[in-house]
C-alpha positions in Angstrom: 38.4 -22.8 -41.3 34.6 -22.0 -41.9 33.5 -18.3 -41.8 30.2 -17.4 -40.4 27.9 -14.5 -41.5 25.5 -13.0 -39.0 21.9 -13.2 -40.2 19.6 -11.7 -37.6 20.1 -13.8 -34.4 21.9 -16.5 -36.2 25.3 -17.3 -37.8 25.3 -18.9 -41.0 28.2 -20.6 -42.6 29.7 -18.6 -45.6 30.2 -21.4 -47.9 31.9 -21.0 -51.3 31.7 -23.7 -53.9 34.3 -24.3 -56.4 33.6 -25.3 -60.0 33.8 -29.0 -60.3 33.3 -31.2 -63.3 29.8 -32.6 -63.8 29.0 -35.9 -62.0 27.6 -38.6 -64.1 25.2 -41.6 -63.3 26.9 -43.2 -60.5 27.9 -40.1 -58.7 24.3 -38.9 -58.8 23.1 -42.1 -57.5 25.5 -42.0 -54.6 24.6 -38.4 -53.8 20.9 -39.2 -53.6 21.7 -42.3 -51.4 23.8 -40.1 -49.2 20.9 -37.5 -48.9 18.2 -39.9 -48.1 19.9 -42.6 -46.1 23.2 -40.9 -44.6 22.2 -37.4 -44.1 24.9 -36.9 -41.4 27.7 -38.2 -43.8 26.2 -36.0 -46.5 26.3 -32.9 -44.4 29.8 -33.7 -43.2 31.0 -34.0 -46.7 29.3 -30.8 -47.8 30.7 -28.8 -44.9 34.1 -30.1 -45.4 33.9 -29.4 -49.1 34.8 -33.0 -50.0 31.3 -33.9 -51.5 32.2 -33.6 -55.1 35.5 -35.1 -54.9 33.9 -38.0 -53.1 31.2 -38.3 -55.8 33.9 -38.2 -58.7 35.8 -40.9 -56.9 33.0 -43.0 -56.6 32.1 -42.4 -60.3 35.6 -43.3 -61.5 35.7 -46.4 -59.2 32.3 -47.6 -60.3 33.3 -47.4 -64.0 36.7 -49.1 -63.4 34.8 -52.0 -61.6 32.3 -52.5 -64.3 35.0 -52.6 -66.8 36.8 -55.1 -64.7 33.7 -57.4 -64.1 32.1 -57.3 -67.6 34.8 -59.4 -69.4 34.2 -62.4 -66.9 30.5 -62.0 -67.1 30.6 -61.9 -70.9 32.7 -65.1 -71.0 30.4 -66.9 -68.6 27.4 -65.9 -70.8 29.2 -67.0 -73.9 29.1 -63.5 -75.5 31.6 -63.7 -78.4 32.3 -61.9 -81.7 31.2 -65.0 -83.5 27.9 -64.7 -81.8 27.7 -61.0 -82.7 28.0 -61.9 -86.2 25.7 -64.9 -86.2 22.9 -63.6 -84.0 23.1 -59.8 -83.4 19.9 -59.6 -81.4 21.0 -62.5 -78.9 24.2 -60.8 -78.5 22.6 -57.5 -77.7 20.3 -59.2 -75.2 23.2 -61.1 -73.5 25.3 -57.9 -73.6 22.5 -56.0 -71.7 22.1 -58.8 -69.2 25.8 -58.8 -68.4 25.9 -55.1 -68.1 22.9 -55.2 -65.7 24.7 -57.8 -63.5 27.8 -55.8 -63.5 25.9 -52.7 -62.5 24.0 -54.5 -59.7 27.3 -55.7 -58.2 28.7 -52.0 -58.3 25.5 -50.7 -56.8 25.7 -53.0 -54.0 29.6 -52.6 -53.3 30.1 -48.8 -53.9 26.9 -46.9 -54.2 24.6 -48.2 -51.7 27.1 -48.9 -48.9 
């Protein structure tokens, strides 16, 4: 139940925030998306004190999803340990491409939906 504090002619919710672990990249991206494009949901999550658990859940799910997608993308692109030994610069380029593809999938599925 939310308590309200009188402030002049208005009553303002007395919100108390708990200490939460810091949110990383995907959690911050989700927060910004909610603020800018889903303000009703953002305010609802804040008032129900479930914003940070939601952001932490999105962060964990995004990291798990990237870890799950990356091996298949690496296999399709031909990224191997032999390539890493033979041509490190090509390996780095292909790895960056695979990671960017995996991240784009995660952004579409989890962050911007």
